[in-house]
C-alpha angles and dihedrals in degrees: 000000000000113000120225119239090250092055090049090051090050091051090049090050094052094044090049092054092047096045092043093052092048090052092046094053099041102041137058115259090252093051092044090051090053094049091044090054090054093049091050092058091083091050091050091049090051093051091048090052090050091050089048091060101038095080097051090041093054092045096049098044097042097042092050092046094049093043090059087055101037097183124116091198092061091044089052092049092051091046093053092048091048095050093045090053092047092055091045090053091044092055091048094049094046090048091049091055091049094047094047094049092046094049099043099035095203093172091060099038096047111041127183129177108282116248116254116269110270093017112164111245095174092240127099124200115253118224116229116260116241116253089252093052092046094050094045091049090059092064115072125233086206132007091218091051089051089052092047093050093039092235097170096186091053091048089052092052093051091044091053093053092042093049094048091047091050091052091048098054094063124208097007089054092054090064091058091044089056090049091050090047090053090045090054088055088055091048092052089050088056088049088056090055092047092049090061085070093053098091091052091046090053091047091052095044095050094042090052096048096045094042089055100040105021124215089268089078088065089062095050090048094038098122094045091050092045090054095047098043089044088056091049091051090049090052093047100043102032111026101032092038089050091053090051092048090053091049092043092240116151098242100185090050089051091051090049090055097047099036093104091052090047093051093047091052091047092051096047096034088231125112088193091061092072098043096110092043091051093053091057093043094052092048089054089047089059106261116137119253095238093051090049092047091050103039102039098056090047090046093059088061103031108026112048097143096176092052092047092054091046092055096059093037095051094043091051091046093053091047090053092047089056093045094247116146113211113209122227089254091053092048092050089049089050091051093050092045093051091046088061104034095047091064096064102054104078109146095015110135113245086003097175093054091045092055092043089053090053092048092050090053093048093053096043096253121140113263090208086070085083086077087073091067103027092090094055097034096098090058093045088049089061091059097044092047092053091047092051090053091053090045092054091047089055091046091053092047092048094051090045089052093048090050093047090243100119109108099177126104 
């Protein structure tokens, strides 16, 4: 019997947990760290291959979709609707994190020794870009530089201009559209080859994480994890489902289509890892190719719901752990600050922790408090990555529905 790719990924996940725990319990921390690093090589190669293909994939799918439309007014209308939804979802996810951390009080219930003042957490706060810097960064100096540096937003901007120009030149443009369409078929074929590596990537990622941290850490952080994952589940099955009910989108059917992408992102702790899978899944669900090509790339920079919720939750947790009471006014200011700063960090390594560090500094909270969550962060990252994938699937379905380009039932 031939196993599906999802079954193989599940087997890799289970084996990774088992092997990682065996390594953690039978080896010294130094030896386990060395073995974990070796196991994670496959996972890192897989993520690099995915990043390699994201730029060409975005360019081909979006340029072809826009060329078939060829109207900047329609593109602008779709863009405004998309960004308005992203900010709406961002506010909801940030609010969810605040409400969950205030109701459950994990920083008070579960106390650990506070890190020493000035302790190195390996993360520096990132100052917010000015509006001018942020806007200028969106526009590429060179399309090829944007591709080389995997600047998805810049690739989207060039693809929009290229697609509209193709649609405007008439018959000669159609020849290039056909070439790009064929090229996208080639790119998806490459994606198929890369996905064969996914089970081994998941095996390596899970083995590395568990070998370093051990499953015992899940017990010591049980309440914190219960609170955070409970909040993620609330966001996924109450808030996002409510949005889909309002828009008359079959939510359970949508989840069934994107479940493979969600599980892959959960296993690798990377929402980007499932980007090609999600494109195919949403097309099968009934979203139009041009809406998918436009909304998804933007979503991976502007609509990371799981990460948004984590930022307010983690900041609130650290404040509680240090006995600092944040007033309603301070929490609203934090929400508004994060709503802005979180939009300018696409491509920043460990972006959530970087933004949290900056937020802690701004509100007079000790940055070394990050040490309280660093140990469990790889596991929390799995949940927030999967949530962000579901959030972007809903965003794509909502915009498709608003544009009358959802063909599902």
